C-alpha positions as CSV (number, residue, x, y, z in Angstrom):
1,M,0.0,0.0,0.0
2,Q,2.8,2.4,-0.7
3,A,2.6,5.3,-3.1
4,E,5.5,5.8,-5.4
5,G,6.4,9.3,-6.5
6,N,3.3,11.4,-6.9
7,E,1.0,8.5,-7.7
8,R,-1.9,7.8,-5.4
9,S,-1.6,4.3,-4.1
10,E,-4.2,1.7,-4.9
11,M,-6.5,0.7,-2.1
12,P,-6.3,-2.9,-1.1
13,G,-8.6,-5.5,-2.8
14,R,-11.7,-6.9,-1.2
15,N,-10.1,-9.9,0.5
16,E,-7.0,-8.0,1.8
17,H,-8.4,-4.6,3.0
18,K,-9.2,-5.8,6.5
19,F,-5.7,-6.8,7.3
20,D,-4.0,-3.8,5.5
21,I,-6.2,-1.2,7.0
22,C,-5.8,-2.5,10.5
23,I,-2.0,-2.5,10.1
24,L,-2.3,1.0,8.7
25,V,-4.2,2.4,11.7
26,D,-1.7,0.7,14.0
27,K,1.2,2.4,12.2
28,C,-0.7,5.8,12.3
29,A,-1.1,5.4,16.1
30,L,2.7,5.0,16.3
31,G,3.2,8.2,14.4
32,D,4.4,6.8,11.1
33,P,4.2,9.8,8.7
34,K,3.9,7.6,5.5
35,A,1.0,5.7,7.1
36,I,-0.7,9.0,8.1
37,I,-0.5,10.1,4.4
38,E,-2.0,6.8,3.3
39,F,-4.7,7.1,6.0
40,D,-5.6,10.4,4.4
41,N,-6.2,8.6,1.1
42,L,-8.8,6.4,2.9
43,R,-11.3,9.3,3.2
44,T,-13.5,7.8,0.5
45,F,-12.6,4.1,0.8
46,H,-15.7,3.2,2.7
47,H,-18.0,4.6,-0.1
48,T,-17.2,1.8,-2.5
49,N,-16.0,-1.1,-0.4
50,D,-17.7,-3.5,1.9
51,V,-16.4,-2.5,5.2
52,S,-18.5,-4.7,7.4
53,T,-15.5,-7.0,8.2
54,L,-13.5,-3.9,9.4
55,I,-15.9,-2.9,12.2
56,K,-14.7,-5.5,14.8
57,P,-10.9,-5.1,14.4
58,L,-11.2,-1.3,14.1
59,Q,-13.4,-1.2,17.2
60,Q,-10.8,-3.3,19.1
61,R,-8.2,-0.8,18.2
62,A,-10.4,2.1,19.1
63,D,-11.0,0.5,22.5
64,Q,-7.2,0.5,22.9
65,S,-7.2,4.3,22.3
66,N,-6.1,4.2,18.6
67,T,-7.5,7.5,17.5
68,Y,-7.1,6.7,13.8
69,A,-9.3,3.7,14.2
70,M,-11.8,5.9,15.9
71,C,-11.8,8.4,13.0
72,L,-12.1,5.7,10.4
73,L,-15.0,4.1,12.3
74,A,-16.6,7.5,12.5
75,L,-16.4,7.9,8.7
76,I,-17.7,4.4,8.2
77,Y,-20.7,4.9,10.6
78,K,-21.6,8.2,8.9
79,N,-21.1,7.4,5.2
80,S,-20.8,3.7,4.5
81,K,-23.3,2.2,2.0
82,T,-22.6,-1.4,3.3
83,I,-23.5,-1.1,7.0
84,K,-26.3,0.6,8.9
85,K,-25.5,4.3,9.5
86,D,-25.1,5.4,13.1
87,I,-24.6,9.2,13.1
88,K,-24.6,9.4,16.8
89,R,-21.9,6.8,17.2
90,A,-19.9,8.5,14.4
91,H,-20.0,11.8,16.3
92,E,-19.0,10.2,19.6
93,L,-16.0,8.5,18.1
94,A,-14.8,11.7,16.3
95,K,-15.2,13.7,19.5
96,L,-13.3,11.1,21.5
97,A,-10.5,11.1,18.9
98,F,-10.3,14.9,18.9
99,Q,-10.2,15.0,22.7
100,R,-7.1,12.8,22.4
101,R,-5.6,15.4,20.0
102,N,-6.3,13.7,16.6
103,M,-7.0,16.4,14.1
104,Y,-8.9,14.0,11.8
105,G,-11.5,13.9,14.6
106,L,-11.7,17.7,14.6
107,N,-12.1,17.6,10.8
108,F,-15.0,15.2,11.1
109,I,-16.7,17.6,13.5
110,A,-15.9,20.6,11.2
111,S,-17.3,18.6,8.2
112,A,-20.6,18.1,10.1
113,Y,-20.9,21.9,10.6
114,E,-19.9,22.5,6.9
115,T,-22.6,20.3,5.5
116,G,-25.0,19.7,8.3
117,D,-26.3,16.3,9.3
118,E,-29.0,14.7,11.5
119,L,-27.3,15.9,14.7
120,T,-25.6,19.1,13.5
121,T,-27.1,22.3,12.0
122,K,-25.1,23.7,9.1
123,N,-22.8,26.5,10.3
124,I,-20.1,27.5,7.9
125,D,-18.5,30.0,10.3
126,K,-18.0,27.3,12.9
127,A,-16.7,24.9,10.3
128,I,-14.1,27.5,9.2
129,K,-13.1,28.0,12.8
130,L,-12.6,24.3,13.4
131,Y,-10.8,23.7,10.1
132,T,-8.5,26.6,10.9
133,W,-7.7,25.1,14.2
134,S,-6.9,21.8,12.6
135,A,-4.9,23.4,9.8
136,D,-2.9,25.4,12.4
137,N,-2.0,22.1,14.0
138,G,-0.6,20.8,10.7
139,N,-3.5,18.9,9.2
140,A,-3.4,19.1,5.4
141,T,-6.9,18.0,4.9
142,A,-8.1,21.0,6.9
143,Y,-6.1,23.3,4.6
144,E,-7.8,21.6,1.6
145,R,-11.3,22.1,3.0
146,L,-10.6,25.7,3.9
147,G,-9.5,26.3,0.3
148,I,-12.6,24.7,-1.1
149,I,-14.9,26.7,1.2
150,S,-13.2,30.0,0.4
151,F,-13.4,29.2,-3.4
152,N,-17.1,28.6,-3.1
């Protein structure tokens, strides 16, 4: 799952994604910068892949305070087309990850304010504030979202 040069790496196949993603979130929790970049590429992985087999191993890692597993679970619970959505659980996981200083958790919360959802009223000003905080802490995804918001 490594990217070469400027190419975006390919996501793992259906039978191997459980193992590879669990290893990836473990490496992220250890601070591996390459793994964190690869984690960022997973933002839409759950839209097109059956992630039902990931729930249990990711939850085990989240229970062990792996904030990257928490963030990925939050995305899955909010957006996946292959499992039942659980917006409340998604928000809980994102908030817990952010409380443990994971900026992807803050981005999740900012995204909820950016677009609105079942639990969050759309509030662009609050989204910008949260994305700015995340960007100020070095999160490239937050910079990207701020650029998109300011362009629109």
